[in-house]
C-alpha positions as CSV (number, residue, x, y, z in Angstrom):
1,M,-0.1,0.0,0.3
2,A,2.8,2.3,1.1
3,A,4.5,1.5,-2.2
4,G,1.7,2.2,-4.4
5,R,1.1,5.7,-2.9
6,S,5.0,6.1,-3.4
7,L,4.7,5.3,-7.0
8,K,1.8,7.7,-7.4
9,R,3.7,10.7,-5.6
10,T,6.7,10.1,-8.1
11,A,4.5,10.1,-10.8
12,L,2.9,13.0,-10.0
13,Y,6.0,14.6,-9.3
14,H,7.3,13.7,-12.8
15,R,3.9,15.4,-14.6
16,T,4.4,18.7,-12.3
17,A,8.2,18.8,-13.3
18,A,7.1,18.4,-17.3
19,L,4.6,20.8,-16.7
20,I,6.9,23.5,-15.1
21,G,9.3,22.7,-17.6
22,T,7.0,23.3,-20.7
23,R,5.7,26.7,-19.2
24,Q,9.7,28.0,-18.8
25,T,10.1,26.9,-22.6
26,R,7.2,28.7,-23.6
27,E,8.2,31.9,-21.5
28,I,11.7,31.6,-23.0
29,L,10.3,31.1,-26.6
30,L,7.9,34.2,-26.1
31,L,10.5,36.2,-24.7
32,A,13.1,35.6,-27.5
33,G,10.4,36.1,-30.0
34,V,9.9,39.7,-28.5
35,A,13.4,40.4,-28.9
36,L,13.5,39.2,-32.2
37,L,10.5,41.4,-33.3
38,M,12.1,44.2,-31.4
39,A,15.4,43.9,-33.5
40,S,13.6,43.8,-36.7
41,P,13.1,46.7,-39.3
42,A,9.3,47.3,-38.0
43,F,10.6,48.0,-34.5
44,A,13.9,50.1,-35.4
45,A,13.6,53.5,-35.0
46,P,14.3,56.2,-37.5
47,W,17.5,58.2,-37.5
48,V,19.1,61.2,-39.2
49,R,22.7,62.1,-39.2
50,G,24.2,65.5,-40.7
51,F,27.6,66.4,-41.8
52,V,28.9,70.0,-43.2
53,I,31.7,69.5,-45.4
54,S,34.9,70.6,-44.4
55,N,37.5,69.5,-47.0
56,Y,36.7,68.6,-50.7
57,E,38.9,67.7,-53.8
58,P,39.5,65.7,-57.0
59,A,40.6,62.6,-55.6
60,F,44.1,62.0,-57.0
61,Y,46.2,59.3,-55.6
62,Y,49.7,60.4,-54.5
63,G,52.7,58.0,-55.1
64,A,55.5,59.7,-53.6
65,K,56.5,60.2,-50.1
66,A,56.7,63.7,-49.8
67,G,56.8,67.0,-51.9
68,T,54.4,68.1,-54.6
69,S,57.3,67.8,-57.5
70,D,58.9,64.9,-56.3
71,P,58.9,61.2,-58.4
72,G,56.7,58.9,-57.3
73,T,54.6,55.5,-58.3
74,D,52.1,58.0,-59.9
75,C,54.2,60.1,-61.6
76,P,57.8,58.7,-62.1
77,K,58.9,62.2,-63.6
78,G,57.7,63.7,-61.0
79,A,55.4,66.9,-61.2
80,N,54.8,68.5,-64.8
81,P,58.0,71.2,-65.2
82,D,57.5,74.6,-66.2
83,N,56.9,75.4,-69.9
84,N,59.4,75.9,-72.6
85,Y,58.0,79.2,-73.8
86,D,60.7,79.1,-76.7
87,I,58.9,75.9,-78.0
88,V,55.2,76.9,-76.7
89,L,55.1,80.2,-78.4
90,Q,56.8,79.2,-81.8
91,T,53.8,79.5,-84.5
92,P,53.5,79.7,-88.4
93,F,53.3,83.4,-87.8
94,R,55.8,83.5,-84.8
95,T,59.6,82.8,-85.5
96,A,61.8,81.0,-83.1
97,A,63.8,84.4,-82.5
98,Q,60.4,86.3,-81.6
99,A,59.1,83.5,-79.3
100,H,62.5,84.0,-77.3
101,A,62.2,87.6,-77.4
102,L,59.1,87.4,-75.5
103,N,60.4,85.1,-73.0
104,R,63.1,87.2,-72.0
105,P,64.3,87.6,-68.0
106,V,63.4,90.5,-66.4
107,S,67.0,91.0,-65.9
108,E,67.6,92.0,-69.6
109,T,64.2,93.6,-70.4
110,G,63.3,95.1,-67.0
111,R,59.8,93.6,-67.9
112,D,58.0,90.6,-66.4
113,P,58.2,88.0,-69.2
114,I,54.6,86.8,-68.0
115,T,52.7,90.2,-68.4
116,V,54.8,90.1,-72.1
117,M,53.8,86.9,-72.8
118,D,50.2,87.3,-71.7
119,S,48.8,88.1,-75.3
120,A,51.0,85.5,-77.1
121,L,50.2,82.7,-74.9
122,A,46.2,83.1,-75.9
123,H,47.4,83.6,-79.7
124,R,49.1,80.3,-80.9
125,G,47.2,78.8,-83.4
126,F,47.4,78.7,-87.4
127,R,46.5,82.4,-87.9
128,A,47.2,85.3,-85.7
129,D,43.8,86.4,-84.8
130,I,42.6,83.3,-83.4
131,E,42.4,83.1,-79.9
132,T,43.5,79.6,-79.1
133,Y,42.1,79.3,-75.5
134,I,38.7,79.8,-76.8
135,N,39.5,77.9,-80.0
136,P,42.2,75.4,-78.7
137,F,41.9,72.9,-81.7
138,A,43.5,75.7,-83.9
139,A,46.6,74.8,-82.1
140,P,48.6,71.5,-82.6
141,D,48.8,69.2,-79.5
142,P,51.7,69.9,-77.5
143,G,51.3,66.8,-75.4
144,F,50.7,66.3,-71.9
145,Q,52.3,64.6,-68.6
146,Q,49.8,62.2,-67.8
147,V,49.7,59.8,-64.8
148,T,51.6,56.3,-65.2
149,G,50.8,54.6,-62.1
150,S,48.4,51.7,-61.9
151,I,46.5,52.9,-58.4
152,A,43.4,55.3,-58.1
153,E,40.6,56.2,-56.1
154,G,37.2,56.2,-58.0
155,F,34.4,53.4,-59.1
156,D,33.9,50.8,-61.5
157,L,31.7,53.0,-63.3
158,D,31.2,50.9,-66.5
159,R,31.3,47.2,-64.1
160,N,33.8,45.9,-66.2
161,A,37.0,44.9,-64.4
162,K,39.1,45.0,-67.5
163,T,38.4,48.7,-68.6
164,G,39.6,51.9,-66.5
165,G,43.0,50.7,-66.0
166,F,43.3,51.3,-62.2
167,T,43.0,49.4,-59.3
168,S,42.1,51.2,-55.9
169,P,44.2,51.2,-52.8
170,D,42.2,48.3,-51.3
171,G,42.6,46.2,-54.7
172,K,39.5,46.5,-56.5
173,R,40.3,46.3,-60.3
174,G,38.6,48.4,-63.0
175,I,38.7,51.8,-61.6
176,D,37.5,54.3,-63.8
177,N,39.4,57.7,-63.1
178,A,40.5,59.1,-66.3
179,F,40.3,62.9,-65.0
180,Y,43.0,61.6,-62.6
181,R,45.2,60.2,-65.4
182,V,44.9,63.8,-67.2
183,M,45.6,65.8,-64.1
184,G,47.2,64.1,-61.4
185,C,50.8,65.0,-62.2
186,G,49.7,68.7,-62.4
187,L,51.7,70.6,-59.9
188,S,48.1,72.7,-58.9
189,Y,46.5,69.4,-57.3
190,R,49.6,67.0,-56.5
191,G,50.4,66.3,-52.7
192,V,48.9,64.1,-49.9
193,A,45.4,64.5,-49.5
194,Y,43.8,67.8,-48.9
195,Q,47.1,69.3,-49.0
196,G,47.7,70.1,-52.8
197,Y,47.9,73.7,-53.8
198,L,44.6,74.5,-55.2
199,S,43.0,72.1,-52.8
200,N,44.0,74.2,-50.0
201,R,43.0,77.4,-51.6
202,G,39.6,75.9,-52.4
203,N,38.8,74.6,-49.3
204,D,39.9,77.8,-47.5
205,K,37.6,79.6,-49.8
206,M,34.6,77.2,-49.1
207,L,35.1,77.9,-45.5
208,D,35.4,81.3,-46.1
209,G,31.9,81.4,-47.6
210,L,32.2,80.9,-50.8
211,Y,29.8,77.8,-50.9
212,T,28.7,75.6,-48.4
213,M,27.9,71.4,-49.0
214,V,26.2,69.3,-46.9
215,V,25.3,65.9,-46.4
216,R,22.1,64.4,-44.8
217,I,21.9,60.2,-44.2
218,S,18.9,58.6,-42.9
219,G,17.2,55.3,-42.3
220,S,14.6,53.3,-40.6
221,Q,16.9,50.6,-38.8
222,N,20.3,51.2,-37.6
223,P,23.2,53.9,-38.9
224,K,25.8,51.0,-39.2
225,N,23.5,48.8,-41.1
226,D,20.2,50.0,-42.9
227,R,19.0,48.4,-46.1
228,N,16.7,51.3,-46.9
229,A,18.7,54.4,-46.4
230,I,18.9,57.5,-48.3
231,V,21.6,60.1,-48.8
232,E,21.2,63.7,-50.1
233,I,24.1,65.8,-50.7
234,G,23.8,69.5,-51.7
235,Y,24.2,73.3,-51.2
236,S,23.1,75.2,-48.1
237,P,22.9,79.1,-47.9
238,D,24.3,79.3,-44.7
239,P,27.8,80.0,-44.2
240,V,30.3,77.7,-42.1
241,V,31.0,78.7,-38.4
242,K,34.8,77.9,-37.7
243,D,36.3,76.6,-34.2
244,A,39.7,77.8,-33.1
245,T,41.5,75.5,-35.5
246,G,39.9,76.6,-38.2
247,R,37.6,73.7,-39.2
248,P,33.8,73.8,-39.1
249,A,32.6,73.8,-35.4
250,E,30.1,71.1,-34.7
251,G,26.5,71.0,-34.0
252,Y,25.2,74.4,-36.1
253,S,22.6,73.9,-38.3
254,F,22.4,74.0,-42.1
255,R,19.4,74.2,-44.7
256,L,19.5,72.1,-47.3
257,A,18.2,74.0,-50.4
258,K,17.0,71.5,-53.2
259,S,16.6,73.4,-56.5
260,S,19.6,72.8,-58.1
261,Q,23.2,71.5,-56.6
262,Y,21.5,68.7,-54.7
263,T,20.7,64.9,-55.2
264,R,18.6,62.2,-53.3
265,L,19.8,58.7,-53.7
266,K,19.0,55.6,-52.3
267,A,21.6,53.8,-50.1
268,T,22.5,50.7,-48.5
269,I,24.7,50.9,-45.6
270,R,27.0,47.6,-44.2
271,N,28.9,47.6,-41.3
272,G,29.0,51.8,-41.3
273,V,29.8,52.0,-45.3
274,V,27.3,53.8,-47.2
275,E,26.9,52.8,-50.9
276,T,24.3,54.6,-52.8
277,E,22.6,53.5,-56.0
278,E,23.8,54.8,-59.4
279,V,21.7,57.8,-60.7
280,A,21.6,59.1,-64.5
281,E,22.6,62.8,-62.9
282,L,24.2,63.4,-59.8
283,R,24.2,66.9,-59.2
284,V,26.6,68.8,-56.7
285,P,28.2,71.7,-55.7
286,A,31.4,72.1,-57.7
287,F,35.1,72.2,-56.3
288,A,35.7,75.6,-57.0
289,W,38.4,78.4,-55.8
290,Y,37.0,81.3,-57.7
291,E,33.6,82.8,-58.0
292,T,33.5,82.4,-61.6
293,N,34.3,78.7,-61.4
294,R,31.7,77.6,-58.8
295,G,28.4,76.7,-59.0
296,E,26.8,73.3,-59.9
297,A,28.7,70.2,-61.1
298,L,27.0,67.3,-63.0
299,F,28.2,63.5,-62.9
300,Q,26.4,61.2,-65.1
301,K,26.0,58.0,-64.1
302,G,26.9,59.2,-60.7
303,R,27.2,57.5,-57.1
304,V,28.6,58.1,-53.8
305,R,30.2,56.1,-51.3
306,L,30.3,57.1,-47.2
307,V,32.0,55.7,-44.4
308,W,31.4,56.6,-40.6
309,E,34.8,57.4,-38.9
310,A,35.5,56.1,-35.3
311,D,35.5,60.1,-34.4
312,G,32.2,60.7,-35.6
313,T,33.3,62.3,-38.8
314,L,32.3,61.3,-42.1
315,S,34.8,60.6,-45.3
316,G,33.3,60.6,-48.7
317,L,33.7,59.8,-52.4
318,L,31.5,60.5,-55.5
319,G,31.9,60.0,-58.9
320,G,30.7,59.7,-62.4
321,Y,31.2,60.9,-65.7
322,R,31.9,64.9,-66.2
323,D,31.8,66.7,-69.6
324,W,35.3,67.3,-70.1
325,R,34.5,70.2,-72.2
326,D,32.9,71.7,-69.1
327,I,35.6,71.1,-67.2
328,Y,38.1,72.9,-69.8
329,A,36.0,76.0,-69.7
330,K,35.7,76.3,-66.0
331,D,39.7,75.9,-65.6
332,T,40.4,78.1,-68.4
333,F,38.0,80.9,-68.5
334,N,38.4,82.7,-64.9
335,V,38.6,86.2,-63.5
336,P,41.2,87.7,-62.0
337,S,43.2,84.3,-63.5
338,G,42.5,82.6,-66.3
339,G,44.4,80.2,-68.9
340,Q,47.3,82.2,-68.8
341,S,47.9,82.4,-65.0
342,R,47.1,78.3,-65.1
343,E,50.3,77.8,-67.6
344,S,52.5,80.6,-66.0
345,T,51.8,79.8,-62.5
346,Y,50.9,76.0,-62.7
347,Y,53.4,75.2,-65.2
348,Q,49.9,73.7,-66.9
349,N,49.6,73.7,-71.0
350,Q,46.0,74.8,-71.4
351,I,46.2,73.7,-74.9
352,G,48.0,70.1,-73.8
353,F,45.1,70.0,-71.1
354,Y,42.5,70.6,-73.8
355,Y,43.7,67.7,-75.9
356,S,44.4,65.2,-72.9
357,L,40.8,65.9,-72.0
358,K,39.6,64.8,-75.2
359,R,42.2,62.2,-75.6
360,N,40.9,60.5,-72.4
361,A,37.2,60.8,-72.6
362,D,35.7,57.5,-71.6
363,G,32.0,57.9,-71.5
364,I,28.5,58.9,-72.7
365,P,29.3,58.8,-76.5
366,D,27.7,61.2,-79.0
367,P,25.0,59.8,-80.6
368,K,25.9,60.9,-83.6
369,T,29.5,60.6,-84.0
370,G,30.2,58.4,-81.3
371,Q,32.9,60.4,-79.8
372,N,33.1,60.6,-76.1
373,T,31.5,63.8,-74.6
374,A,32.5,63.3,-70.8
375,I,35.3,61.7,-68.7
376,S,35.6,59.5,-65.7
377,A,36.3,61.2,-62.5
378,A,36.0,61.3,-58.6
379,Y,36.0,63.7,-55.8
380,R,36.6,62.9,-52.3
381,F,35.8,65.0,-48.9
382,L,35.5,65.0,-45.5
383,G,32.3,66.2,-43.1
384,R,32.1,67.2,-39.7
385,A,28.8,66.7,-37.7
386,A,25.9,69.3,-38.1
387,F,22.0,69.5,-38.3
388,V,20.8,69.3,-42.1
389,V,17.4,70.4,-41.8
390,D,14.6,71.4,-44.6
391,P,13.8,75.0,-44.6
392,A,10.5,76.3,-43.1
393,K,10.6,78.8,-46.0
394,P,11.9,79.0,-49.4
395,V,15.8,79.5,-49.3
396,S,18.1,81.4,-51.7
397,I,21.1,79.8,-53.7
398,F,23.6,82.5,-53.9
399,Q,24.4,81.8,-57.9
400,P,27.8,82.8,-59.3
401,V,28.2,86.8,-59.8
402,P,27.9,86.9,-63.6
403,D,31.2,88.3,-65.1
404,D,31.2,89.5,-68.5
405,K,34.6,88.3,-69.7
406,A,34.3,84.8,-68.4
407,D,30.8,84.1,-69.1
408,R,31.8,85.2,-72.9
409,Q,34.6,83.4,-73.2
410,R,32.9,80.4,-72.0
411,E,29.7,81.1,-74.4
412,L,32.2,81.5,-77.5
413,F,34.1,78.4,-76.7
414,W,31.0,76.2,-76.5
415,Q,30.2,77.9,-79.8
416,A,33.3,76.8,-81.4
417,M,33.1,73.2,-79.8
418,N,29.3,72.8,-81.4
419,T,30.1,74.7,-84.6
420,K,33.3,73.1,-85.4
421,A,34.0,76.5,-86.6
422,I,36.5,79.3,-85.5
423,S,34.7,81.5,-82.8
424,P,35.8,85.3,-83.0
425,E,37.9,86.9,-80.5
426,P,35.6,89.0,-77.9
427,Q,36.0,92.6,-78.4
428,R,37.4,94.4,-75.5
429,R,35.0,97.0,-74.1
430,R,36.3,100.7,-74.0
431,P,36.2,102.0,-70.2
432,G,33.5,103.8,-69.6
433,P,32.9,106.4,-66.5
434,L,33.4,105.0,-63.2
435,P,30.0,103.9,-61.8
436,Q,28.6,106.5,-58.9
437,P,27.8,105.2,-55.5
438,S,24.5,104.9,-54.7
439,A,22.6,105.9,-51.6
440,A,20.1,102.5,-51.7
441,K,21.8,99.2,-51.0
442,P,21.6,96.7,-53.9
443,E,19.1,94.1,-53.6
444,R,21.1,90.7,-53.3
445,S,17.9,88.9,-54.4
446,A,18.8,90.2,-57.8
447,V,21.7,87.5,-58.2
448,L,19.4,85.0,-56.4
449,Q,17.6,81.5,-57.2
450,T,14.8,81.0,-55.1
451,A,14.7,77.1,-54.1
452,T,11.6,75.5,-52.4
453,P,12.1,72.7,-49.7
């Protein structure tokens, strides 16, 4: 009898233990399910990160150890040397002796040879009346020192590892950055990242108010991993506030204008690396160092890559195909310095630059001629944390101030490109009476373009 009661108690104990185990298992499974749901995108909180750009430049890989002109893997001969003006200035209508006379040192003539050569540099075609910065095809191709190294930053724009001719620093093949091949040995850009002469000058101008560039990234999952992120890159009318080191101070707000110089792209984030989709037209603020070459830069078949850095900053790369003729025009026709300054100060043969851009163009073929109208390019940038916000009311984009000389020269250059005929040299305007000061302050809105959020 006692044995029977003992067996019943034992059976009851095992049934009770089994029941408790089942309840615990159910609770564990329930809690695990809740945790899984909370980690899913449906329960993830929306997030936004903003950045103001502190550094911006063409993405040119530097293959030397130090120095702008030192030889390196990118340019075994170093940066391009000064032009030999005894040769550059010879033409069918200008003899070697006449070319040399224009290039005599100031110790012999008492005059700055750069000033003396100014007009001659702009006239070196097959006729004396042809302005050859506007009509560069009227002068012979003098050649141009190019990058011969195999490493470059950029993107595989045509998705073909066998083209492009470059490998990225991290080993990806098929990198398309033909603009780097053209200009990477140029004295104006060559150097460690963000330390080239024009890079320093351009970034100083940007941070001093020439223009402001911002990036905003948003998503619904996680800033480090998000399958449905959005990248916005564009112009802000708000000037940068600098800290004691000269860099953009963090925590300031910048309104994002969307009427131009702006692109919105879908993106995927994996482990803090943001990769955007390819868009037909990537429109962003142009890298600039003068009022006359700032504005919008158009990259066809463009894309962007961003990386979250451990210190909270952002590093980025944007790229695509740029019209090589627009690059030439923006580089050559500027005020106060234009093609002559590029040649005498930066040792850059502008006629050679024209032919090198044309020769290396590798995208967007003309439907009629089949000739490539664009050249692959990439630009890199750094960003610091900021609040990038949509404006509560329309904001203004400060468009480049019109300049009669630069605008007219570019117009005539494009006329020559489109018609395949010599464009006339623009007539110099006779100086008129000096403008009288006005009591009323001019309306700045006269040179603004309104943008709506």
